[in-house]
Backbone as a ProteinNet text record, in pm:
[ID]
protein_1_A
[PRIMARY]
MPTVTERFVADFHDSLPGGSSLAFGALAVDDVHGQRHASPYHALLDRLQAAEAELLPGPLLDLARGDGHLLALLASAAAGGRTHLGVDFSAGELTSARTRLGGELPLYQARAQALPLADASVAVITCHMALMLMAEPEAVVGELRRVLRPGGRLLAVVPAAAMPEAPPDPLTAAFGAALTGHARHAEWQAVRFETRRWRDPASLRALLQAAFLPPRFTRLTGTQALTPDAAWAWFSGLYDLHLSPPAAWPAIAADFRRRLLPLLDDRGLAALPHSFFLIDATAAS
[TERTIARY]
5349.6	5400.9	5222.4	5199	5164.7	5194.9	5088.2	5105.1	5126.6	5212.3	5213.2	5097.1	4974.4	4840.1	4771.1	4806.7	4749.1	4824.7	4933.2	5013.5	4923.2	4953.1	4847.9	4725.2	4604.3	4497.1	4578.4	4607.8	4633	4697.2	4765.3	4791.6	4697.9	4630.5	4498.5	4463.7	4357.5	4276.2	4365.6	4443.2	4510.7	4516	4550.9	4583.4	4380.9	4331.5	4163.7	4064.3	4070.9	3952.4	3843.7	3697.8	3571.9	3528.5	3622.5	3593.2	3442.9	3506.9	3320.9	3228.2	3220.9	3121.7	3096.4	3163.7	3146.5	3075.6	3121.3	3107.7	2998	2952.9	2816.4	2739.9	2718	2649.6	2530.6	2497.6	2377.5	2323.9	2388.6	2321.5	2235.3	2095.2	1952.4	1991.4	1940.1	1966.6	1810.8	1758.4	1663.8	1717.2	1583.1	1642.3	1562.1	1610	1522.6	1375.1	1388.5	1191.7	1137.3	1199.8	1125.3	1113.8	1224	1210.7	1336.5	1329.8	1400.8	1460.4	1624.8	1681.2	1803.4	1831	1862.1	2030.3	2117.9	2172.5	2205.3	2324.5	2372.8	2441.5	2489.5	2501.4	2326.4	2233.5	2129.3	2041	2116.2	2044.1	2108.7	2238	2256.4	2178.2	2219.8	2078.2	1909.3	1845.4	1736.9	1706.6	1871.1	1863.2	1875.1	1949.4	1981.4	1872.4	1794.7	1654.9	1584.4	1557.6	1426.6	1457	1607.3	1636.6	1688.6	1637.8	1667.5	1608.4	1477.1	1425	1512.4	1532.2	1632.5	1839.7	1865.7	1986	2011	2100.5	2140.2	2230.8	2177.4	2225.6	2348.9	2448.1	2578.7	2619	2771.4	2801.6	2803.7	2789.9	2806.2	2995.4	3022.7	3159.1	3130.8	3152.4	3151.6	3293.1	3318.7	3466.7	3507.3	3604.3	3661.8	3576.8	3559.2	3418.9	3467	3554	3654.6	3565.3	3558.2	3518.2	3407.9	3319.4	3251	3111.3	3088.3	2950.2	2844.7	2867.9	2788.6	2682.2	2849.3	2841	2774.9	2763.8	2678.4	2559.7	2529.4	2388.7	2354.1	2410.6	2363	2368.3	2426.4	2378.4	2302	2243.8	2152.5	2033.1	1969.9	1885.5	1877.5	1988.5	1999.9	1961.7	2068.4	2001.1	2033.1	1937.2	1936.8	1976.5	2026.7	2052	2198.4	2247.6	2381.2	2513.2	2649.3	2735.6	2783.2	2866.8	2888	3087.7	3170.6	3303.4	3340.4	3448.4	3519.8	3642.7	3642.6	3809.2	3843	3955.9	4011	4148.1	4210.8	4339.8	4424.7	4305.5	4371.5	4370.9	4523.7	4475.6	4392.6	4447.7	4343.8	4192.9	4151	3989.1	3972.6	4013.8	4006.5	4001.3	4114.7	4107.6	3984.9	3931.2	3787.8	3637.9	3658.6	3538.3	3546.2	3679.1	3682.6	3634	3655.5	3575.5	3461.5	3353.5	3216.8	3166.1	3256.7	3137.9	3231.1	3246.4	3270.8	3366.5	3477.4	3541.7	3456.8	3321.9	3258.7	3284.2	3261.4	3276.8	3439.1	3443.6	3573.7	3629.2	3763.3	3780.4	3947.6	3970.7	4098.4	4172.9	4300.1	4339.4	4442.7	4388.2	4411.9	4351	4421.1	4382.8	4297.1	4216.1	4085.9	4113.3	4253.4	4312.9	4377.4	4385.8	4411.5	4313.3	4193	4156.3	4201.9	4161.9	4241	4097.2	3977.2	3866.3	3867.1	3839.4	3866	3764.5	3732.8	3657.5	3501.1	3426	3305.7	3244.9	3360.7	3284.3	3217.8	3151.2	3063.5	2924.4	2835	2646	2700.4	2750.8	2680.2	2851.9	2877.3	2954.6	2887.9	2923.7	2822.9	2993.1	3015.6	3077.9	3032.5	3083.7	3049.7	3169.9	3153.1	3248.6	3342.3	3440.9	3491.7	3639.9	3551.9	3601.6	3618.7	3608.8	3688.7	3755.6	3830.8	4000.8	4078.3	4012.2	4095.1	4195.9	4312.5	4433.5	4364.4	4393.9	4421.7	4266.8	4177.7	4041.3	3983.1	4054.3	4042.8	4071.9	4171.7	4266.2	4114.7	4026.3	3959.5	3806.6	3802.1	3653.3	3687	3815.2	3835.7	3844.7	3889	3879.3	3734.4	3653.4	3500.8	3435.8	3499	3361.4	3422.4	3585.7	3646.4	3574.3	3546.5	3477.7	3378.7	3292.1	3124.5	3099.4	2993.4	2968.3	2866.2	2854.7	2689.2	2633.2	2606.9	2471.9	2475.5	2548.1	2625.2	2536.6	2576.1	2551	2666.8	2640.4	2747.7	2685.2	2681.8	2628	2689.4	2722.8	2864.5	2807.3	2804.1	2754.3	2924	2937.4	2986.3	2933.7	3032.9	2985.9	2943.1	2880.2	2835.3	2934.7	2957.4	3068.9	2992.2	3106.6	2980.9	3013	2921.9	2936.1	3071.7	3152.3	3298.9	3262	3152.6	3133.3	3062.4	3033.2	2941.7	3067.8	3018.9	3154.1	3091.9	3209.1	3180.5	3051	2988.2	2948.7	3012	2934.5	2998.5	3119.1	3041.1	3098.7	3228.2	3227.1	3376.6	3470	3362.6	3493	3563.4	3497.1	3538.4	3661.4	3646.1	3780.8	3841.4	3805.4	3864.9	4042.7	3931.1	3997.7	4100.5	4090.3	4152.1	4301.7	4255	4353.2	4466.7	4454.7	4514.5	4638.4	4744.4	4927	4970.6	4915.1	4942.4	5047.5	5160.9	5221.3	5179.9	5217.2	5147.7	5272.8	5231.2	5357.7	5428.2	5578.8	5616.2	5643.3	5611.8	5555	5488.9	5337.9	5212.7	5237.2	5331.2	5330.9	5258.8	5305.9	5266.8	5096.8	5022.3	4926.3	4808.8	4739.7	4642.9	4550.7	4427.2	4318.3	4237.4	4183.9	4105	3975.7	3942.4	3781.6	3699.6	3727.6	3572.1	3590.3	3618	3605.2	3491.2	3530.4	3418.3	3279.6	3277	3149.5	3080.4	3086.6	3051.9	2964.5	2823.9	2788.2	2810.3	2871.2	2861.4	3047	3156.6	3255.4	3262.9	3116.1	3147.6	3102.5	3023	2999	3027.3	3155.2	3297.2	3345	3343.8	3480	3413.5	3253.9	3194.3	3148.7	3168.5	3092.8	3157.3	3293.3	3359.9	3316.1	3292.4	3191.9	3095.7	3028.3	2909.8	2792.8	2700.7	2578.1	2536.5	2506.4	2431.2	2400.4	2475.9	2433.7	2332.7	2249.4	2169.1	2197.8	2189.9	2209.6	2154.8	2149.5	2010.9	2063.2	2037.7	2147.7	2073	2130.2	2091.7	2150.1	2076.3	2107.2	2072.3	2119	2113.1	2162.9	2180.3	2221	2230.4	2319	2334.4	2385	2315.4	2304.3	2429	2543.9	2656.3	2671.9	2672.5	2781.5	2923.3	2985.2	3122.1	3243.1	3141.8	3265.7	3266.7	3085.4	3093.6	3176.5	3142.2	3179.1	3308.3	3424.5	3578	3566.4	3515.9	3551.6	3517.2	3422.7	3360.6	3507.4	3539.1	3643.8	3747	3809.6	3877.9	3947.4	3846.1	3803.2	3860.7	3861	3870.4	4045	4041.1	4192.2	4260.5	4166.5	4223.2	4395.7	4274.2	4365.6	4473.9	4486.6	4565.2	4710.2	4662	4761.1	4902.3	4846.8	4857.3	4973.8	5087.2	5177.8	5069.4	5091.7	5004.8	5023.5	5158.8	5212	5157.2	5005.6	4993.9	4834.1	4756.8	4657	4565.5	4620.7	4578.7	4605.9	4642.4	4651.3	4528.1	4545.9	4365.9	4252.8	4290.2	4133.9	4089.5	4218.4	4116.3	4139.6	4168.1	4154	4003.1	3957.9	3813.1	3696.8	3727.9	3644.3	3599.1	3699.1	3680	3622.4	3619.1	3552.3	3426.9	3409.3	3238.4	3142.3	3242	3108.3	3033	3011.9	2887.3	2810.2	2885.8	2755.2	2670.6	2685.8	2576.3	2463.2	2348.7	2220.3	2211.6	2074.8	2045.4	2032.5	2070.9	2029.9	2226.4	2300.2	2437.2	2491.1	2418.1	2486.4	2483.1	2543.2	2635.1	2548	2494.1	2465.8	2602.2	2566.4	2656.8	2591.8	2570.5	2495.5	2590.6	2531.2	2585	2503	2566.7	2560.4	2594.3	2515.8	2569.4	2502.2	2607.2	2510.7	2501	2394.2	2431.2	2416.7	2505.8	2514.1	2466	2388	2359.7	2368.1	2474.3	2483.8	2529.6	2495	2487.4	2596.1	2688	2758.8	2784.9	2845.2	2804.7	2838.3	2728.8	2783.9	2922.1
6647.6	6565.7	6603.5	6491.9	6529.7	6581.9	6657.7	6781.2	6679.8	6724.5	6650.2	6621.9	6696.1	6623.9	6545.1	6544.5	6460.1	6284	6295.3	6158.8	6153.7	6254.6	6183.6	6126.1	6205.3	6161.7	5996.5	6016	5856.8	5754.5	5798.2	5695.7	5668.3	5761.9	5716.8	5631.1	5619.7	5584.2	5421.7	5403.6	5310	5222.5	5255.9	5188.7	5173.4	5273.4	5235.2	5272.9	5168.8	5218.6	5214.8	5245.9	5262.3	5351.5	5424	5498.9	5578.7	5604.8	5723.3	5663.3	5544.2	5495.9	5450.7	5399.6	5353.7	5516	5587.2	5695.4	5747.9	5757.4	5827.3	5720.2	5633.3	5555.4	5508.8	5496.2	5465.4	5611.6	5687.1	5842.7	5884.4	5877.8	5920.8	6100.5	6157.5	6292.2	6372.7	6472.6	6495.3	6649	6678.5	6805.2	6890.2	7070.9	7164.6	7127.9	7091.5	7040.3	6915	6868.9	6778.5	6648.7	6564.9	6444.5	6404.8	6290.1	6252.2	6067.6	6090.3	6047.5	5931.3	5808.3	5704.8	5731.2	5805.1	5881.6	5976.3	6043.9	6153.9	6063.4	5972.3	5883.3	5893.5	5840	5860.9	5969.7	6054.4	6219	6243.5	6239.8	6236.8	6149.5	6003.6	5919.4	5942.7	6010.3	6054.4	6151.6	6289.2	6410.9	6383.1	6238.3	6191.9	6152.9	6073.3	5986.4	6092.6	6195.8	6327.3	6434.8	6458.9	6451.7	6426.8	6272.8	6172.5	6234.5	6258.2	6347.6	6485.4	6530	6700.9	6598.9	6490	6515.7	6467.8	6534.7	6448.7	6296.4	6201.3	6071.9	6109	5958	5976.5	5905.3	5874.8	5830.9	5917.9	5830.2	5901.6	5894.6	5976	5926.9	5976.8	5868.1	5924.6	5953.4	6104.8	6141.8	6113.4	6042.7	6048.7	5930	5813.4	5781.4	5601.5	5637	5590.9	5416.8	5312.8	5223.4	5153.6	5243.5	5228.9	5231.1	5289.5	5276.6	5345.1	5416.5	5537.7	5425.2	5373.7	5306.2	5213.6	5163.6	5006.9	5049.5	5131.1	5247.6	5213.1	5298.4	5353.7	5250.2	5166.2	5014.5	4954.3	4951.5	4829.8	4939	5048.2	5157.2	5140.2	5124.7	5097.2	5282.9	5355.6	5488.4	5526.9	5589.2	5580.1	5511.1	5434.3	5273.9	5338.7	5428.2	5465.1	5366.1	5402.9	5362.2	5448.8	5353.1	5431.6	5385.6	5488.3	5453.1	5559.6	5523.9	5583.3	5656.4	5769.1	5818.3	5811.5	5780.5	5759.1	5780.7	5915.2	5907	5747.5	5654.7	5571.9	5457	5353.4	5219.4	5159.9	5190.6	5102.9	5083	5258.1	5271	5160.3	5198.1	5169.6	4964	4924.4	4770.5	4682	4838.8	4736	4837.6	4885.1	4931.3	4784.1	4750.9	4632.8	4573.2	4508.6	4379.5	4370.1	4557	4527	4534.6	4559.4	4612	4504.3	4431.8	4306.8	4282.5	4414.9	4455.8	4469.9	4475.2	4500.8	4649.5	4763	4875.5	4955.8	5070.5	5123.4	5192.1	5155.1	5267.1	5300.9	5437.1	5461.5	5544.5	5530	5574.6	5722.1	5840.5	5951.4	6051.3	6158.7	6282.9	6363.9	6452.9	6455.7	6645.7	6686.2	6815.7	6729.9	6631.7	6547.7	6443.5	6440.7	6323.1	6257	6072	6036.1	5990.6	6095.9	6150.2	6228.8	6216.4	6308.9	6402	6533.2	6614.6	6589.4	6653.3	6637.2	6498.2	6393.1	6272.5	6210.1	6291	6266.1	6323	6293.4	6378.2	6445.3	6335.4	6377.9	6306.2	6433.8	6379.2	6346.4	6274.7	6306.8	6299.5	6348	6310.5	6349.3	6261.5	6275.6	6259.7	6415	6393.5	6424.8	6433.5	6487.2	6621	6646.4	6785.2	6882.8	6904.3	6971.9	6927.3	6848.9	6789.3	6775.9	6867.9	6890.8	7003.7	6993.6	7110.7	7173.4	7293.8	7376	7369.4	7414.3	7479.8	7494.9	7595.6	7574.8	7477.5	7427.4	7295.6	7197.8	7175.8	7056.7	7117.5	7226.2	7330.8	7317.6	7341.2	7340.9	7128.6	7068.3	6955.9	6900.2	6928	6850.8	6920	7071.3	7161.1	7069.1	7048.4	6965.9	6848.8	6771.4	6631.1	6639.5	6708.4	6758.7	6806.7	6783.4	6797.5	6915.3	6971.5	7135.6	7089.7	7163.7	7072.3	6988.6	6896.2	6804	6881.2	6727.8	6808.5	6761.5	6856.3	6790.5	6791.2	6697.6	6657.5	6599.8	6699.1	6674.8	6688.4	6596.3	6635.3	6646.8	6808.7	6885	6904.7	6893.6	6910.8	7046.5	7117.9	7231.6	7343	7469.1	7517.6	7599.3	7580.6	7629.4	7793.5	7873.6	8024.9	8074.7	8154.1	8178.7	8165.2	8282.5	8298.6	8203.7	8046.5	7971.2	7846.9	7834.4	7723.3	7597.4	7486	7359.1	7280.8	7201.9	7091.7	7066.9	6981.1	6931.3	6840.7	6754.5	6599.2	6648.4	6744.8	6791	6813.1	6975	7021.5	6928.9	6826.9	6777	6674.7	6637.6	6589.8	6681	6775.4	6875.6	6888.7	6937.7	7026.3	6850.3	6677.7	6611.8	6624.6	6661.1	6637	6812.1	6876.8	6969.1	6993.3	6984.9	6959.6	6820.9	6772.6	6648.4	6712.6	6712.5	6764.6	6680.6	6686.3	6640.4	6546.2	6432.8	6393.8	6466.1	6396.5	6495.5	6516.7	6382.9	6365	6461.1	6492	6570.2	6692.1	6750.6	6898.3	6972.3	6990.3	7088.7	7016.7	6967.4	6880.4	7020.7	7085.9	7138.6	7127.2	7159.3	7148.5	7265.5	7246.5	7391.2	7414.2	7375.1	7369.6	7450.6	7573.1	7643.1	7671.4	7678.2	7755.9	7628	7484.3	7402.3	7389.3	7422.1	7454.9	7556.3	7679.2	7798.5	7844.9	7855.5	7840.5	7999.9	8054.3	8222	8170.1	8132.8	8046	7987.2	7893.4	7797.2	7831.5	7982.7	8053.4	8075.1	8167.7	8203	8116.6	8040.1	7921.9	7831.5	7835.3	7746.9	7840.9	7966.6	8093.4	8060.1	7990.6	8043.9	7947.3	7836.4	7692.7	7636.3	7703.7	7611.6	7732.8	7692.7	7824.2	7787	7922.1	7915.5	7795.8	7738.3	7576.5	7625.7	7483.5	7539.5	7451.8	7492.7	7394.1	7394.7	7258	7196.9	7154.5	7253.2	7166.8	7025.2	6935.1	6779.4	6833.7	6761	6750.3	6652.2	6632	6431.5	6456.9	6376.4	6335.7	6231.1	6195.1	5990.9	6028.1	5905.6	5930.5	5813.8	5852.7	5735.5	5710.1	5584.8	5552.8	5644	5590.7	5630.7	5578.8	5466.5	5349.3	5397.1	5382.8	5475	5623.9	5658.9	5796.4	5762.3	5746.3	5732.4	5652.3	5520.4	5506.3	5573	5666.3	5786.2	5847.5	5927.6	6039.8	5968.9	5829	5804	5799.1	5696.5	5722.8	5883.9	5942.6	6115.5	6137.4	6212	6238.1	6312.5	6386	6468.2	6360.2	6315	6127.6	6164.1	6110.5	6028.8	6087.2	6270.4	6352.3	6345.7	6248.1	6276.1	6096.1	6130.6	6000.2	5928.4	5760.7	5681.4	5649.8	5667.2	5678.9	5752	5859.6	5959.7	5931.3	5739.5	5809.2	5753.3	5639.7	5610.8	5700.3	5821.8	5943.6	6005.8	6054.2	6099	6045.6	5947.8	5867.7	5857.4	5820.1	5877.1	6003.1	6094.1	6257.2	6272.6	6195.1	6253.1	6186.5	6038.5	5995.1	6034.9	6056.1	6191.5	6302.6	6358.4	6518.6	6472.5	6388.5	6344	6277.6	6221.2	6234.6	6306.8	6386.9	6536.4	6526.9	6477.8	6530	6419.5	6241.6	6126.9	6212	6187.6	6196.8	6030.5	6043.1	5964.6	5799.5	5753.9	5659.3	5608.7	5734.1	5741.3	5716.9	5815.9	5871.5	5995.1	6050	6130.4	6213.9	6296.2	6337.3	6439.9	6395.2	6399.5	6510.7	6640.1	6683	6656.5	6651.5	6708.6	6797.2	6859.7	6959.4	6905.2	6893.5	6898	7001.5	7021.5	7033.6	6975.3	7001.2	6936.1	6991.4	7044.5	7085.3	7024.6	7063.9	7116.5	7164.5	7130.4	7273.3	7210.1	7254.4	7225.9	7342.6	7261.8	7295.1	7428.6	7528	7618.8	7525.6	7621	7607.6	7649.9
-7866.5	-7735.9	-7611.2	-7538.1	-7412.9	-7303.1	-7255.4	-7163.8	-7029.5	-6938.8	-6825.1	-6788.1	-6722.9	-6724.6	-6840.8	-6912.7	-6974.8	-6949.7	-6938	-6914.2	-6784.6	-6665	-6567.1	-6561.2	-6651.1	-6675.3	-6784.7	-6836.5	-6958.7	-6821.8	-6712.3	-6638.4	-6514	-6515.1	-6422.3	-6496	-6605.5	-6662.3	-6701.7	-6698.1	-6744	-6626.9	-6517	-6395.4	-6332.3	-6370.1	-6324.8	-6439.5	-6531.3	-6611.1	-6543.1	-6635	-6570.4	-6431.4	-6438.8	-6311.1	-6333.2	-6450.9	-6471.8	-6428.1	-6505.6	-6556.6	-6419.5	-6282.1	-6162.1	-6073.6	-6090.3	-6040.8	-6050.7	-6201.2	-6225.1	-6278.1	-6337.3	-6419.9	-6339.1	-6229.9	-6148.5	-6051.7	-6085.3	-6015.3	-6083.9	-6054.2	-6143.2	-6114.9	-6242.8	-6240.2	-6272.4	-6276.1	-6291	-6375.9	-6482.2	-6495.2	-6495.3	-6547.6	-6494.3	-6559.6	-6650.7	-6692.9	-6622.2	-6537.9	-6485.5	-6490.4	-6630.3	-6650.2	-6542.6	-6458.4	-6395	-6512.4	-6542.5	-6628.7	-6516.4	-6553	-6471.5	-6445.5	-6482.5	-6525.2	-6597.5	-6570.5	-6627.8	-6804.9	-6806.8	-6942.2	-6988	-6955.6	-6981.4	-7007.3	-6987.7	-7031.2	-7163.4	-7201.2	-7294.6	-7427.9	-7413.3	-7518.6	-7468.8	-7319.9	-7394.9	-7458	-7444.6	-7556.3	-7691.4	-7738.4	-7866.3	-7916.8	-7840.3	-7911.7	-7953.4	-7863.7	-7836.9	-7963.9	-7940.5	-8099	-8231	-8236.7	-8352.2	-8517	-8517.3	-8627.1	-8687.7	-8555.4	-8688.9	-8699.4	-8662.1	-8626.9	-8773	-8858.8	-9028.1	-8955.9	-9072.6	-9072.6	-9098.3	-9071.1	-9043.4	-8883.2	-8882	-8758.9	-8668.3	-8532.1	-8424.5	-8325.5	-8271.7	-8284.6	-8103.8	-8020.7	-7886.6	-7826.6	-7781.4	-7773.2	-7598.6	-7604.3	-7437.3	-7397.6	-7454.4	-7423.9	-7323.2	-7241.4	-7095.4	-7202.4	-7023.8	-7086.2	-7159.4	-7232.1	-7316.2	-7250.4	-7143.6	-7128.7	-7152.1	-7222.4	-7347.9	-7458.1	-7517.1	-7645.3	-7638.6	-7485.6	-7518.3	-7507.5	-7354.5	-7436.3	-7535.4	-7604.7	-7743.6	-7859.1	-7854	-7926.3	-7844.5	-7716.6	-7685.6	-7744.7	-7781	-7802.8	-7908.5	-7998.9	-8149.2	-8193	-8171.1	-8140.4	-8274.6	-8355.2	-8518.1	-8597.2	-8565.4	-8670.3	-8718.9	-8641.7	-8692.1	-8638.3	-8760.7	-8699.3	-8561.4	-8460	-8367.3	-8399.6	-8316.1	-8339.8	-8172.4	-8167.5	-7999.2	-8012.5	-7982.1	-7936.4	-7799.5	-7734.6	-7611.7	-7601.1	-7494.7	-7514.5	-7449.8	-7378.4	-7267.2	-7302	-7314.3	-7379.9	-7268	-7174.6	-7062.9	-7089.1	-7092.8	-7103.3	-7232.4	-7342.6	-7475.6	-7476.9	-7366.9	-7364.4	-7315.3	-7230.3	-7109.6	-7219.7	-7297.3	-7399.9	-7438.2	-7551.6	-7661.2	-7560.9	-7452.4	-7368.3	-7358.5	-7297	-7280.4	-7445.7	-7554.3	-7667.4	-7766.4	-7708.1	-7766.2	-7950.5	-7922.3	-8039.9	-8172	-8168.9	-8281	-8364.4	-8277.6	-8291.4	-8276.6	-8390.5	-8427.8	-8305.2	-8253.4	-8147.4	-8178	-8147	-8178.7	-8054.7	-8029	-7918.3	-7997.8	-7915.4	-8022.1	-7831	-7902.1	-7844.5	-7921.1	-7813.5	-7868.5	-7939.9	-7941.2	-8021.9	-8178.5	-8172.2	-8366.8	-8366.6	-8404.1	-8368.7	-8536.3	-8581.1	-8685.6	-8767.4	-8803.1	-8875.9	-8945.4	-9087.1	-9227.8	-9133.9	-9251.1	-9211.6	-9201.3	-9200.4	-9220.8	-9253.1	-9177.6	-9163.7	-9068	-8929.1	-8808.1	-8871.3	-8788.2	-8744.8	-8591.7	-8501.4	-8403.9	-8326.4	-8234.6	-8111.8	-7978	-7853.1	-7776.3	-7665.4	-7512.6	-7431.1	-7313.4	-7248.5	-7106.1	-6977.2	-6913.9	-6859	-6878.1	-7025.6	-7007.8	-7082.8	-7131.8	-7208	-7084.4	-6995.5	-6899.4	-6851.5	-6862.7	-6826.6	-6976.1	-7065.2	-7164.6	-7220	-7260.8	-7259.7	-7386.6	-7409.5	-7537	-7586	-7516.5	-7558	-7691.6	-7709	-7834.5	-8003	-7915.5	-8023.4	-8007.2	-7962.3	-7929.3	-8027.2	-7980.9	-8030.6	-8153.5	-8181.7	-8340.2	-8410.4	-8383.5	-8389.5	-8423.9	-8322.2	-8276.9	-8435.6	-8473	-8544.2	-8737.5	-8671.9	-8809.3	-8908	-8774.9	-8779.1	-8787.9	-8806.2	-8720.4	-8925.5	-8917.9	-9094.9	-9038.6	-9164.6	-9105.7	-9047.1	-8929.1	-8879.1	-8821.3	-8804.1	-8745.9	-8544.5	-8471.8	-8380.1	-8251.4	-8169.8	-8043.5	-7894.2	-7812.4	-7704.3	-7598.7	-7498.1	-7407.1	-7261	-7166.2	-6972.3	-6976.3	-6885.4	-6766.1	-6668.6	-6528.8	-6413.2	-6404.5	-6367.1	-6357.4	-6279.3	-6295.5	-6192.2	-6081.2	-5971.7	-5874.6	-5915.1	-5843.4	-5871.2	-5769	-5805.4	-5746.5	-5549.3	-5543.4	-5420.9	-5340.8	-5417.1	-5355.6	-5265.9	-5130.4	-5066.2	-5112.3	-5139.5	-5172.4	-5071	-5101.4	-5019.4	-4953.8	-4762.5	-4688	-4708.5	-4755.1	-4732.7	-4889.7	-5002.7	-5047.9	-5000.5	-4936.2	-4861.1	-4707.4	-4714.1	-4594.8	-4669.8	-4838.1	-4826.8	-4900.6	-4919.2	-4974.2	-4817.1	-4741.9	-4579.7	-4623.1	-4552.4	-4567.6	-4661.8	-4775.1	-4879.9	-4819.5	-4727.6	-4722.7	-4677	-4661.4	-4589.6	-4616.8	-4781.7	-4786.7	-4938.6	-4956.8	-5133.1	-5220.8	-5332.5	-5424.3	-5505.2	-5530.9	-5606.7	-5636.4	-5659.3	-5748.3	-5867.3	-5993	-6081.1	-6154.5	-6042.4	-6070.8	-6036.5	-6009.8	-5929	-6021.4	-6124	-6272.7	-6381.1	-6244.8	-6316.8	-6311.3	-6447.7	-6438.6	-6474.4	-6416.3	-6535.9	-6595.1	-6697.6	-6758.9	-6706.2	-6612.7	-6591	-6588.2	-6528.8	-6500.4	-6677.2	-6766.8	-6886.4	-6947.9	-6915.2	-6915.3	-6900.8	-6766.3	-6712.6	-6689.5	-6709.7	-6745.3	-6850.8	-6840.2	-6926.7	-7011.6	-6982.9	-6984.7	-7089.2	-7060.5	-7073.2	-7184.5	-7162.6	-7273.2	-7389.3	-7417.4	-7504.3	-7589	-7549	-7562.1	-7651.2	-7615.9	-7605.9	-7765.4	-7771	-7892.6	-8000.3	-7960.4	-8055.1	-8202.7	-8211.1	-8385.7	-8439.5	-8383.4	-8434.7	-8420.3	-8380.9	-8320.1	-8278.9	-8305.6	-8338.7	-8187.9	-8164.9	-7976	-7916.1	-7765.5	-7750	-7701.9	-7634.9	-7531.2	-7398	-7247.2	-7137.2	-7075.4	-7061.5	-6962	-6828	-6694.8	-6576.3	-6526.8	-6491.8	-6457.7	-6298.6	-6164.9	-6079.9	-5971.8	-5934.1	-5820.1	-5695.1	-5613.5	-5504.8	-5458.9	-5401.9	-5345.7	-5207.1	-5146	-4984	-4953.2	-4901.5	-4895.6	-4753.6	-4731.5	-4601.8	-4615.1	-4513.7	-4480.7	-4577	-4554.7	-4672.7	-4830	-4848	-4964.1	-5031.4	-4909.7	-4926.7	-4944.6	-4899.7	-4866.9	-5042	-5128.7	-5243.3	-5295.2	-5275	-5402.7	-5466.5	-5310.2	-5340.7	-5367.1	-5338.3	-5353.3	-5531.8	-5569.8	-5715.1	-5789.9	-5740.7	-5821.1	-5856.9	-5929.1	-5963.8	-5836.9	-5757.5	-5646.5	-5590.4	-5509.8	-5419.6	-5494.1	-5618.2	-5667.7	-5738.8	-5689.2	-5686.1	-5662.8	-5517.9	-5342.5	-5390.9	-5332.2	-5300.1	-5268.2	-5260	-5208.5	-5040.6	-5023.2	-4882.9	-4835.9	-4858.8	-4763.3	-4800.1	-4870.3	-4854.8	-4771.6	-4646.7	-4520.3	-4428.4	-4462.5	-4359.3	-4388.2	-4491.2	-4582.4	-4555.1	-4542.7	-4539.1	-4406.2	-4262.3	-4165.9	-4145.8	-4205.1	-4155.4	-4260.5	-4335	-4447.7	-4355	-4280.5	-4199.7	-4083.1	-4064.2	-3933.1	-3920.9	-4068.2	-4045.4	-4113.7	-4154.1	-4191.5	-4138.2	-3992.8	-3887.2	-3897.9	-3860.9	-3784.3	-3941.6	-4027.3	-4113.5	-4131.6	-4115.6	-4077.2	-4093.6	-4153.4	-4113.1	-3948.5	-3932.4	-3855.5	-3879	-4040.5	-4116	-4093.2	-4110.5	-4067.5	-4241.6	-4324.4	-4422.3	-4443.9	-4549.2	-4592.4	-4708.5	-4719.4	-4896.1	-4969.7	-5117.2	-5243.2	-5276.2	-5302.3	-5397.7	-5583	-5680.6	-5804.6	-5893.3	-5934.3	-6086.8	-6160.5	-6301.6	-6435.3	-6499.8	-6595.6	-6757.5	-6887.8	-6942.6	-7103.2	-7210.8	-7224.4	-7357.5	-7542.9	-7616.5	-7680.5	-7815.2	-7858.8	-7980	-8109.1	-8187.9	-8322.2	-8466.9	-8532.8	-8576.6	-8701.7	-8740.7	-8809.8	-8902.8	-9036.4	-9150.7	-9246.9
[MASK]
+++++++++++++++++++++++++++++++++++++++++++++++++++++++++++++++++++++++++++++++++++++++++++++++++++++++++++++++++++++++++++++++++++++++++++++++++++++++++++++++++++++++++++++++++++++++++++++++++++++++++++++++++++++++++++++++++++++++++++++++++++++++++++++++++++++++++++++++++++++++++++++

């Protein structure tokens, strides 16, 4: 039975499919090796292509694939000549993906904790900006390992956790301050995300160690320069706003716009930095 958090996420994505590709699909990122990638999605694709000679033959599963943005990139790149399939919990995202992909790829509606796939049936799993949203992390890891062949690869992008003592960037802090004082929607009071366990390398190693060989983490960073309108559009696409009643949104928007004015540079733009980890893990035998 879905948790209240899963119901919230499904409701959000049913109503606003494609949010992840809109937010990150054009965000150029640099890795620690000095390589630039057109987006975090492309960082996954680039790693997949670079590792192709090491990968097992067989299908690729894109987990929580949203509106099919990564699957479309994989298809256009003919990555490894593999069969591609996708799983998502949201009916709205699945509909968008079928429209984007032309109904040619197998897509399934399912929870990551109970994948509708046979044991050892896929060679590669990709996942972009979704693992950190998933409840029951141990169950998710168990399912990933179950459907992966021994020696199969997990390639995933997650947001990098900030150091506990580090303050948020000024623009994110301004949005957080604008939310302060506005109660959550009554239906979503109990929504909670286990984000840090999926975003911190030490926690991730502990989480994955029973099912995977020691993972590799590559940090990706990028910065957007946003007008006030673009900044509000970006933050209004986050879960945080949608946990509040819609009646509160105009007041939150006005407060946010007021708070970001001192953050604008001489071009009228505010900087929004991003940091991610690209996880590369091999399924244990």
